[in-house]
N, CA, C, O and CB atoms as a CASP TS submission, in Angstrom:
PFRMAT TS
TARGET T0000
AUTHOR 0000-0000-0000
METHOD Language model
MODEL 1
PARENT N/A
ATOM      1  N   MET     1      13.079  19.547  -0.256  1.00  0.00           N
ATOM      2  CA  MET     1      12.006  19.123  -0.915  1.00  0.00           C
ATOM      3  C   MET     1      12.603  18.706  -2.125  1.00  0.00           C
ATOM      4  O   MET     1      13.687  18.983  -2.637  1.00  0.00           O
ATOM      5  CB  MET     1      10.935  20.093  -1.043  1.00  0.00           C
ATOM      6  N   TYR     2      11.103  17.543  -2.685  1.00  0.00           N
ATOM      7  CA  TYR     2      11.299  16.560  -3.162  1.00  0.00           C
ATOM      8  C   TYR     2      10.220  16.772  -4.454  1.00  0.00           C
ATOM      9  O   TYR     2       9.130  17.274  -4.180  1.00  0.00           O
ATOM     10  CB  TYR     2      11.195  15.439  -2.142  1.00  0.00           C
ATOM     11  N   TYR     3      10.448  16.476  -5.557  1.00  0.00           N
ATOM     12  CA  TYR     3       9.752  16.642  -6.554  1.00  0.00           C
ATOM     13  C   TYR     3       9.305  15.271  -7.108  1.00  0.00           C
ATOM     14  O   TYR     3      10.176  14.587  -7.645  1.00  0.00           O
ATOM     15  CB  TYR     3      10.449  17.443  -7.422  1.00  0.00           C
ATOM     16  N   LEU     4       7.941  14.754  -7.030  1.00  0.00           N
ATOM     17  CA  LEU     4       7.529  13.690  -7.518  1.00  0.00           C
ATOM     18  C   LEU     4       6.777  13.617  -8.891  1.00  0.00           C
ATOM     19  O   LEU     4       5.629  14.043  -8.760  1.00  0.00           O
ATOM     20  CB  LEU     4       6.869  13.241  -6.603  1.00  0.00           C
ATOM     21  N   GLY     5       7.046  13.239 -10.080  1.00  0.00           N
ATOM     22  CA  GLY     5       5.825  13.195 -11.299  1.00  0.00           C
ATOM     23  C   GLY     5       5.456  12.084 -11.204  1.00  0.00           C
ATOM     24  O   GLY     5       6.244  11.219 -10.821  1.00  0.00           O
ATOM     25  N   ILE     6       4.126  11.779 -11.533  1.00  0.00           N
ATOM     26  CA  ILE     6       3.230  10.686 -11.303  1.00  0.00           C
ATOM     27  C   ILE     6       2.237  10.751 -12.577  1.00  0.00           C
ATOM     28  O   ILE     6       1.511  11.698 -12.882  1.00  0.00           O
ATOM     29  CB  ILE     6       2.456  10.828  -9.817  1.00  0.00           C
ATOM     30  N   ASP     7       2.376   9.546 -13.229  1.00  0.00           N
ATOM     31  CA  ASP     7       1.865   9.265 -14.864  1.00  0.00           C
ATOM     32  C   ASP     7       0.656   8.020 -14.382  1.00  0.00           C
ATOM     33  O   ASP     7       1.064   6.873 -14.199  1.00  0.00           O
ATOM     34  CB  ASP     7       3.494   8.483 -16.226  1.00  0.00           C
ATOM     35  N   LEU     8      -0.281   8.225 -14.266  1.00  0.00           N
ATOM     36  CA  LEU     8      -1.529   7.451 -13.642  1.00  0.00           C
ATOM     37  C   LEU     8      -2.154   6.489 -15.008  1.00  0.00           C
ATOM     38  O   LEU     8      -2.689   6.780 -16.078  1.00  0.00           O
ATOM     39  CB  LEU     8      -2.868   8.752 -12.966  1.00  0.00           C
ATOM     40  N   HIS     9      -1.898   5.649 -14.562  1.00  0.00           N
ATOM     41  CA  HIS     9      -3.129   4.714 -16.015  1.00  0.00           C
ATOM     42  C   HIS     9      -4.049   3.990 -14.849  1.00  0.00           C
ATOM     43  O   HIS     9      -3.849   4.168 -13.647  1.00  0.00           O
ATOM     44  CB  HIS     9      -2.082   2.958 -17.489  1.00  0.00           C
ATOM     45  N   LYS    10      -5.258   3.009 -15.481  1.00  0.00           N
ATOM     46  CA  LYS    10      -5.997   2.358 -15.166  1.00  0.00           C
ATOM     47  C   LYS    10      -5.192   1.260 -14.008  1.00  0.00           C
ATOM     48  O   LYS    10      -5.439   1.069 -12.817  1.00  0.00           O
ATOM     49  CB  LYS    10      -6.615   1.935 -16.392  1.00  0.00           C
ATOM     50  N   SER    11      -4.151   0.659 -14.904  1.00  0.00           N
ATOM     51  CA  SER    11      -3.091  -0.638 -14.088  1.00  0.00           C
ATOM     52  C   SER    11      -2.151  -0.044 -13.463  1.00  0.00           C
ATOM     53  O   SER    11      -2.106  -0.370 -12.277  1.00  0.00           O
ATOM     54  CB  SER    11      -2.242  -1.757 -15.040  1.00  0.00           C
ATOM     55  N   GLN    12      -1.548   0.537 -13.714  1.00  0.00           N
ATOM     56  CA  GLN    12      -0.271   0.648 -13.450  1.00  0.00           C
ATOM     57  C   GLN    12      -0.199   2.229 -12.961  1.00  0.00           C
ATOM     58  O   GLN    12      -1.176   2.885 -13.323  1.00  0.00           O
ATOM     59  CB  GLN    12       0.627   0.209 -14.738  1.00  0.00           C
ATOM     60  N   ILE    13       0.733   2.900 -12.247  1.00  0.00           N
ATOM     61  CA  ILE    13       1.579   3.689 -12.266  1.00  0.00           C
ATOM     62  C   ILE    13       2.705   4.027 -12.563  1.00  0.00           C
ATOM     63  O   ILE    13       3.371   3.057 -12.199  1.00  0.00           O
ATOM     64  CB  ILE    13       1.584   3.821 -11.765  1.00  0.00           C
ATOM     65  N   THR    14       3.769   5.157 -13.219  1.00  0.00           N
ATOM     66  CA  THR    14       4.925   5.412 -13.362  1.00  0.00           C
ATOM     67  C   THR    14       5.301   6.447 -12.329  1.00  0.00           C
ATOM     68  O   THR    14       4.576   7.442 -12.345  1.00  0.00           O
ATOM     69  CB  THR    14       5.138   5.724 -14.644  1.00  0.00           C
ATOM     70  N   ILE    15       6.257   6.438 -11.448  1.00  0.00           N
ATOM     71  CA  ILE    15       6.937   7.497 -10.644  1.00  0.00           C
ATOM     72  C   ILE    15       8.100   8.353 -10.886  1.00  0.00           C
ATOM     73  O   ILE    15       8.917   7.550 -11.338  1.00  0.00           O
ATOM     74  CB  ILE    15       7.245   6.993  -9.677  1.00  0.00           C
ATOM     75  N   ASN    16       8.489   9.142 -10.867  1.00  0.00           N
ATOM     76  CA  ASN    16       9.757   9.792 -10.787  1.00  0.00           C
ATOM     77  C   ASN    16      10.033  10.876  -9.949  1.00  0.00           C
ATOM     78  O   ASN    16       9.632  12.031 -10.096  1.00  0.00           O
ATOM     79  CB  ASN    16      10.062  10.180 -11.892  1.00  0.00           C
ATOM     80  N   LEU    17      10.781  10.405  -9.015  1.00  0.00           N
ATOM     81  CA  LEU    17      11.027  11.701  -7.803  1.00  0.00           C
ATOM     82  C   LEU    17      12.444  11.899  -8.017  1.00  0.00           C
ATOM     83  O   LEU    17      13.257  11.078  -8.441  1.00  0.00           O
ATOM     84  CB  LEU    17      10.702  11.299  -5.957  1.00  0.00           C
ATOM     85  N   ARG    18      12.598  12.899  -7.725  1.00  0.00           N
ATOM     86  CA  ARG    18      13.755  14.258  -7.868  1.00  0.00           C
ATOM     87  C   ARG    18      14.056  14.996  -6.630  1.00  0.00           C
ATOM     88  O   ARG    18      13.261  15.373  -5.770  1.00  0.00           O
ATOM     89  CB  ARG    18      13.206  15.490  -8.879  1.00  0.00           C
ATOM     90  N   ASN    19      15.092  15.113  -6.670  1.00  0.00           N
ATOM     91  CA  ASN    19      15.731  16.250  -5.511  1.00  0.00           C
ATOM     92  C   ASN    19      15.708  17.534  -5.803  1.00  0.00           C
ATOM     93  O   ASN    19      15.275  17.883  -6.902  1.00  0.00           O
ATOM     94  CB  ASN    19      17.167  16.109  -5.189  1.00  0.00           C
ATOM     95  N   GLU    20      16.039  18.211  -5.133  1.00  0.00           N
ATOM     96  CA  GLU    20      16.089  20.141  -5.354  1.00  0.00           C
ATOM     97  C   GLU    20      17.040  20.175  -6.779  1.00  0.00           C
ATOM     98  O   GLU    20      16.638  20.628  -7.851  1.00  0.00           O
ATOM     99  CB  GLU    20      17.202  21.301  -3.639  1.00  0.00           C
ATOM    100  N   ASP    21      18.024  19.750  -6.605  1.00  0.00           N
ATOM    101  CA  ASP    21      19.021  19.465  -7.715  1.00  0.00           C
ATOM    102  C   ASP    21      18.502  19.153  -9.096  1.00  0.00           C
ATOM    103  O   ASP    21      19.008  19.602 -10.125  1.00  0.00           O
ATOM    104  CB  ASP    21      19.840  18.335  -7.332  1.00  0.00           C
ATOM    105  N   GLY    22      17.268  18.207  -9.036  1.00  0.00           N
ATOM    106  CA  GLY    22      16.981  17.636 -10.295  1.00  0.00           C
ATOM    107  C   GLY    22      17.468  16.089 -10.512  1.00  0.00           C
ATOM    108  O   GLY    22      17.022  15.354 -11.393  1.00  0.00           O
ATOM    109  N   LYS    23      18.379  15.759  -9.631  1.00  0.00           N
ATOM    110  CA  LYS    23      19.062  14.391  -9.607  1.00  0.00           C
ATOM    111  C   LYS    23      17.685  13.433  -9.412  1.00  0.00           C
ATOM    112  O   LYS    23      16.772  13.637  -8.611  1.00  0.00           O
ATOM    113  CB  LYS    23      20.336  14.229  -8.220  1.00  0.00           C
ATOM    114  N   ILE    24      17.800  12.394 -10.324  1.00  0.00           N
ATOM    115  CA  ILE    24      16.359  11.423  -9.993  1.00  0.00           C
ATOM    116  C   ILE    24      17.028  10.740  -8.881  1.00  0.00           C
ATOM    117  O   ILE    24      18.200  10.363  -8.854  1.00  0.00           O
ATOM    118  CB  ILE    24      15.675  10.177 -11.358  1.00  0.00           C
ATOM    119  N   VAL    25      16.035  10.614  -7.864  1.00  0.00           N
ATOM    120  CA  VAL    25      16.050  10.011  -6.692  1.00  0.00           C
ATOM    121  C   VAL    25      16.000   8.526  -6.866  1.00  0.00           C
ATOM    122  O   VAL    25      16.765   7.631  -6.508  1.00  0.00           O
ATOM    123  CB  VAL    25      15.010  10.505  -5.902  1.00  0.00           C
ATOM    124  N   LYS    26      14.673   8.532  -7.638  1.00  0.00           N
ATOM    125  CA  LYS    26      13.723   7.106  -7.595  1.00  0.00           C
ATOM    126  C   LYS    26      12.718   7.074  -9.120  1.00  0.00           C
ATOM    127  O   LYS    26      12.062   8.014  -9.568  1.00  0.00           O
ATOM    128  CB  LYS    26      12.459   7.182  -5.928  1.00  0.00           C
ATOM    129  N   GLN    27      12.825   6.010  -9.565  1.00  0.00           N
ATOM    130  CA  GLN    27      12.005   5.856 -10.870  1.00  0.00           C
ATOM    131  C   GLN    27      11.420   4.547 -10.733  1.00  0.00           C
ATOM    132  O   GLN    27      12.118   3.599 -10.371  1.00  0.00           O
ATOM    133  CB  GLN    27      12.863   5.966 -12.259  1.00  0.00           C
ATOM    134  N   SER    28      10.191   4.418 -10.993  1.00  0.00           N
ATOM    135  CA  SER    28       9.685   2.864 -10.702  1.00  0.00           C
ATOM    136  C   SER    28       8.281   3.052 -11.215  1.00  0.00           C
ATOM    137  O   SER    28       7.727   4.143 -11.349  1.00  0.00           O
ATOM    138  CB  SER    28       9.723   2.270  -8.932  1.00  0.00           C
ATOM    139  N   GLN    29       7.576   1.432 -11.588  1.00  0.00           N
ATOM    140  CA  GLN    29       6.458   1.805 -11.847  1.00  0.00           C
ATOM    141  C   GLN    29       5.991   0.393 -11.027  1.00  0.00           C
ATOM    142  O   GLN    29       6.666  -0.626 -10.880  1.00  0.00           O
ATOM    143  CB  GLN    29       6.111   2.176 -13.459  1.00  0.00           C
ATOM    144  N   MET    30       4.544   0.683 -10.516  1.00  0.00           N
ATOM    145  CA  MET    30       4.017   0.028  -9.665  1.00  0.00           C
ATOM    146  C   MET    30       2.630  -0.339 -10.063  1.00  0.00           C
ATOM    147  O   MET    30       2.189   0.160 -11.098  1.00  0.00           O
ATOM    148  CB  MET    30       4.133   0.665  -8.550  1.00  0.00           C
ATOM    149  N   SER    31       1.838  -1.204  -9.321  1.00  0.00           N
ATOM    150  CA  SER    31       0.551  -1.709  -9.792  1.00  0.00           C
ATOM    151  C   SER    31      -0.277  -0.674  -8.867  1.00  0.00           C
ATOM    152  O   SER    31       0.096  -0.203  -7.793  1.00  0.00           O
ATOM    153  CB  SER    31       0.256  -3.477  -9.540  1.00  0.00           C
ATOM    154  N   ALA    32      -1.831  -0.367  -9.735  1.00  0.00           N
ATOM    155  CA  ALA    32      -2.529   0.888  -9.311  1.00  0.00           C
ATOM    156  C   ALA    32      -3.344   0.101  -8.097  1.00  0.00           C
ATOM    157  O   ALA    32      -4.487   0.362  -7.723  1.00  0.00           O
ATOM    158  CB  ALA    32      -3.567   1.734 -10.642  1.00  0.00           C
ATOM    159  N   ASP    33      -2.634  -0.730  -7.678  1.00  0.00           N
ATOM    160  CA  ASP    33      -3.762  -1.664  -6.346  1.00  0.00           C
ATOM    161  C   ASP    33      -3.460  -0.412  -5.115  1.00  0.00           C
ATOM    162  O   ASP    33      -2.393   0.118  -4.804  1.00  0.00           O
ATOM    163  CB  ASP    33      -2.925  -3.917  -5.596  1.00  0.00           C
ATOM    164  N   HIS    34      -4.705  -0.217  -4.635  1.00  0.00           N
ATOM    165  CA  HIS    34      -4.989   0.800  -3.693  1.00  0.00           C
ATOM    166  C   HIS    34      -3.813   0.291  -2.394  1.00  0.00           C
ATOM    167  O   HIS    34      -2.974   1.051  -1.909  1.00  0.00           O
ATOM    168  CB  HIS    34      -6.835   0.792  -3.247  1.00  0.00           C
ATOM    169  N   ALA    35      -3.938  -0.637  -2.146  1.00  0.00           N
ATOM    170  CA  ALA    35      -3.003  -1.291  -0.889  1.00  0.00           C
ATOM    171  C   ALA    35      -1.424  -0.749  -1.224  1.00  0.00           C
ATOM    172  O   ALA    35      -0.873   0.054  -0.472  1.00  0.00           O
ATOM    173  CB  ALA    35      -3.056  -3.293  -0.890  1.00  0.00           C
ATOM    174  N   LYS    36      -0.879  -1.193  -2.232  1.00  0.00           N
ATOM    175  CA  LYS    36       0.099  -0.448  -2.712  1.00  0.00           C
ATOM    176  C   LYS    36       1.033   0.997  -3.155  1.00  0.00           C
ATOM    177  O   LYS    36       2.231   1.230  -3.317  1.00  0.00           O
ATOM    178  CB  LYS    36      -0.062  -0.798  -3.164  1.00  0.00           C
ATOM    179  N   ILE    37      -0.139   1.730  -3.239  1.00  0.00           N
ATOM    180  CA  ILE    37       0.152   2.932  -3.718  1.00  0.00           C
ATOM    181  C   ILE    37      -0.190   3.637  -2.373  1.00  0.00           C
ATOM    182  O   ILE    37       0.344   4.742  -2.277  1.00  0.00           O
ATOM    183  CB  ILE    37      -0.638   3.365  -5.077  1.00  0.00           C
ATOM    184  N   ALA    38      -0.872   3.301  -1.423  1.00  0.00           N
ATOM    185  CA  ALA    38      -0.958   3.509   0.183  1.00  0.00           C
ATOM    186  C   ALA    38       0.336   3.707   0.713  1.00  0.00           C
ATOM    187  O   ALA    38       0.804   4.710   1.251  1.00  0.00           O
ATOM    188  CB  ALA    38      -1.587   2.284   0.975  1.00  0.00           C
ATOM    189  N   GLU    39       1.038   2.189   0.399  1.00  0.00           N
ATOM    190  CA  GLU    39       2.143   1.752   1.237  1.00  0.00           C
ATOM    191  C   GLU    39       3.376   2.722   0.546  1.00  0.00           C
ATOM    192  O   GLU    39       4.106   3.352   1.312  1.00  0.00           O
ATOM    193  CB  GLU    39       2.401  -0.068   1.149  1.00  0.00           C
ATOM    194  N   PHE    40       3.518   2.788  -0.508  1.00  0.00           N
ATOM    195  CA  PHE    40       4.452   3.719  -1.435  1.00  0.00           C
ATOM    196  C   PHE    40       4.301   5.185  -0.911  1.00  0.00           C
ATOM    197  O   PHE    40       5.306   5.887  -0.793  1.00  0.00           O
ATOM    198  CB  PHE    40       3.986   3.659  -3.126  1.00  0.00           C
ATOM    199  N   PHE    41       3.058   5.654  -0.595  1.00  0.00           N
ATOM    200  CA  PHE    41       3.164   7.028  -0.003  1.00  0.00           C
ATOM    201  C   PHE    41       3.490   7.587   1.569  1.00  0.00           C
ATOM    202  O   PHE    41       3.831   8.634   2.119  1.00  0.00           O
ATOM    203  CB  PHE    41       1.981   7.492  -0.291  1.00  0.00           C
ATOM    204  N   GLY    42       3.147   6.152   1.930  1.00  0.00           N
ATOM    205  CA  GLY    42       3.451   6.341   3.710  1.00  0.00           C
ATOM    206  C   GLY    42       5.079   6.089   3.399  1.00  0.00           C
ATOM    207  O   GLY    42       5.690   7.108   3.722  1.00  0.00           O
ATOM    208  N   ASN    43       5.899   5.145   2.921  1.00  0.00           N
ATOM    209  CA  ASN    43       6.869   5.283   3.167  1.00  0.00           C
ATOM    210  C   ASN    43       7.828   6.686   2.534  1.00  0.00           C
ATOM    211  O   ASN    43       8.866   7.046   3.090  1.00  0.00           O
ATOM    212  CB  ASN    43       7.154   4.107   2.932  1.00  0.00           C
ATOM    213  N   LEU    44       7.276   7.354   1.318  1.00  0.00           N
ATOM    214  CA  LEU    44       7.748   8.472   0.920  1.00  0.00           C
ATOM    215  C   LEU    44       7.790   9.351   1.492  1.00  0.00           C
ATOM    216  O   LEU    44       8.730  10.145   1.538  1.00  0.00           O
ATOM    217  CB  LEU    44       7.418   8.799   0.171  1.00  0.00           C
ATOM    218  N   GLN    45       6.378   9.429   2.279  1.00  0.00           N
ATOM    219  CA  GLN    45       6.579  10.451   3.432  1.00  0.00           C
ATOM    220  C   GLN    45       7.633  10.808   4.612  1.00  0.00           C
ATOM    221  O   GLN    45       8.205  11.850   4.932  1.00  0.00           O
ATOM    222  CB  GLN    45       5.661  10.268   4.036  1.00  0.00           C
ATOM    223  N   LYS    46       7.636   9.150   5.242  1.00  0.00           N
ATOM    224  CA  LYS    46       8.907   9.462   6.131  1.00  0.00           C
ATOM    225  C   LYS    46      10.625   9.499   5.337  1.00  0.00           C
ATOM    226  O   LYS    46      11.633   9.824   5.965  1.00  0.00           O
ATOM    227  CB  LYS    46       8.864   8.142   7.351  1.00  0.00           C
ATOM    228  N   GLN    47      10.619   9.159   4.119  1.00  0.00           N
ATOM    229  CA  GLN    47      11.755   9.589   3.423  1.00  0.00           C
ATOM    230  C   GLN    47      11.920  10.657   3.022  1.00  0.00           C
ATOM    231  O   GLN    47      13.076  10.849   2.645  1.00  0.00           O
ATOM    232  CB  GLN    47      11.979   9.058   2.579  1.00  0.00           C
ATOM    233  N   THR    48      10.904  11.926   2.873  1.00  0.00           N
ATOM    234  CA  THR    48      10.947  12.935   2.536  1.00  0.00           C
ATOM    235  C   THR    48      10.661  14.095   3.616  1.00  0.00           C
ATOM    236  O   THR    48      10.810  15.275   3.296  1.00  0.00           O
ATOM    237  CB  THR    48      10.263  12.850   1.564  1.00  0.00           C
ATOM    238  N   ASP    49      10.325  13.792   4.656  1.00  0.00           N
ATOM    239  CA  ASP    49       9.823  14.639   5.952  1.00  0.00           C
ATOM    240  C   ASP    49      11.061  15.159   6.014  1.00  0.00           C
ATOM    241  O   ASP    49      11.023  16.386   5.915  1.00  0.00           O
ATOM    242  CB  ASP    49       9.231  13.886   7.417  1.00  0.00           C
ATOM    243  N   SER    50      12.283  14.663   6.153  1.00  0.00           N
ATOM    244  CA  SER    50      13.404  15.712   7.083  1.00  0.00           C
ATOM    245  C   SER    50      14.121  16.810   5.970  1.00  0.00           C
ATOM    246  O   SER    50      15.023  17.609   6.222  1.00  0.00           O
ATOM    247  CB  SER    50      14.929  14.599   7.934  1.00  0.00           C
ATOM    248  N   ASP    51      13.468  16.602   4.738  1.00  0.00           N
ATOM    249  CA  ASP    51      14.069  17.326   3.473  1.00  0.00           C
ATOM    250  C   ASP    51      12.705  18.719   3.312  1.00  0.00           C
ATOM    251  O   ASP    51      12.895  19.614   2.488  1.00  0.00           O
ATOM    252  CB  ASP    51      14.189  15.922   1.777  1.00  0.00           C
ATOM    253  N   GLY    52      11.607  18.717   4.055  1.00  0.00           N
ATOM    254  CA  GLY    52      10.604  19.399   3.547  1.00  0.00           C
ATOM    255  C   GLY    52       9.417  19.083   2.843  1.00  0.00           C
ATOM    256  O   GLY    52       8.454  19.763   2.488  1.00  0.00           O
ATOM    257  N   GLY    53       9.819  17.476   2.687  1.00  0.00           N
ATOM    258  CA  GLY    53       8.320  16.869   2.047  1.00  0.00           C
ATOM    259  C   GLY    53       8.732  16.970   0.380  1.00  0.00           C
ATOM    260  O   GLY    53       9.761  17.244  -0.237  1.00  0.00           O
ATOM    261  N   TYR    54       7.447  16.620   0.045  1.00  0.00           N
ATOM    262  CA  TYR    54       7.375  16.598  -1.292  1.00  0.00           C
ATOM    263  C   TYR    54       6.435  17.218  -2.159  1.00  0.00           C
ATOM    264  O   TYR    54       5.393  17.477  -1.557  1.00  0.00           O
ATOM    265  CB  TYR    54       7.348  15.552  -1.544  1.00  0.00           C
ATOM    266  N   MET    55       6.427  17.557  -3.385  1.00  0.00           N
ATOM    267  CA  MET    55       5.437  18.068  -4.268  1.00  0.00           C
ATOM    268  C   MET    55       5.222  17.399  -5.455  1.00  0.00           C
ATOM    269  O   MET    55       6.000  17.297  -6.404  1.00  0.00           O
ATOM    270  CB  MET    55       5.689  19.295  -4.578  1.00  0.00           C
ATOM    271  N   ALA    56       3.745  16.802  -5.292  1.00  0.00           N
ATOM    272  CA  ALA    56       3.519  15.757  -6.997  1.00  0.00           C
ATOM    273  C   ALA    56       2.924  16.541  -7.746  1.00  0.00           C
ATOM    274  O   ALA    56       2.312  17.551  -7.399  1.00  0.00           O
ATOM    275  CB  ALA    56       2.478  14.247  -7.096  1.00  0.00           C
ATOM    276  N   ILE    57       3.116  15.986  -9.178  1.00  0.00           N
ATOM    277  CA  ILE    57       2.431  16.536  -9.949  1.00  0.00           C
ATOM    278  C   ILE    57       2.214  15.200 -11.043  1.00  0.00           C
ATOM    279  O   ILE    57       3.065  14.480 -11.566  1.00  0.00           O
ATOM    280  CB  ILE    57       3.111  17.910 -10.399  1.00  0.00           C
ATOM    281  N   VAL    58       0.340  15.186 -11.184  1.00  0.00           N
ATOM    282  CA  VAL    58      -0.374  14.029 -11.539  1.00  0.00           C
ATOM    283  C   VAL    58      -0.277  14.174 -13.000  1.00  0.00           C
ATOM    284  O   VAL    58      -0.534  15.331 -13.332  1.00  0.00           O
ATOM    285  CB  VAL    58      -1.846  13.921 -10.956  1.00  0.00           C
ATOM    286  N   GLU    59       0.070  13.224 -14.210  1.00  0.00           N
ATOM    287  CA  GLU    59      -0.430  12.906 -15.132  1.00  0.00           C
ATOM    288  C   GLU    59      -1.661  12.186 -15.296  1.00  0.00           C
ATOM    289  O   GLU    59      -1.666  11.079 -14.757  1.00  0.00           O
ATOM    290  CB  GLU    59       0.309  12.499 -15.549  1.00  0.00           C
ATOM    291  N   ILE    60      -2.580  12.486 -15.826  1.00  0.00           N
ATOM    292  CA  ILE    60      -4.140  11.083 -15.909  1.00  0.00           C
ATOM    293  C   ILE    60      -4.204  11.413 -17.845  1.00  0.00           C
ATOM    294  O   ILE    60      -5.018  10.813 -18.547  1.00  0.00           O
ATOM    295  CB  ILE    60      -6.590  11.865 -14.559  1.00  0.00           C
TER
END
């Protein structure tokens, strides 16, 4: 299982993905563009499926 923290703003989102040990797997900022977000979550699902997926927490 992975844990995804999302800080959502009007023009960008900031993400922090951690594994079960709390180790940061990925940190980044991206445009809040719908296509970019959809691509990110599609890739994230493929990346995390074999380890039980992920749980997301959103701050808006």
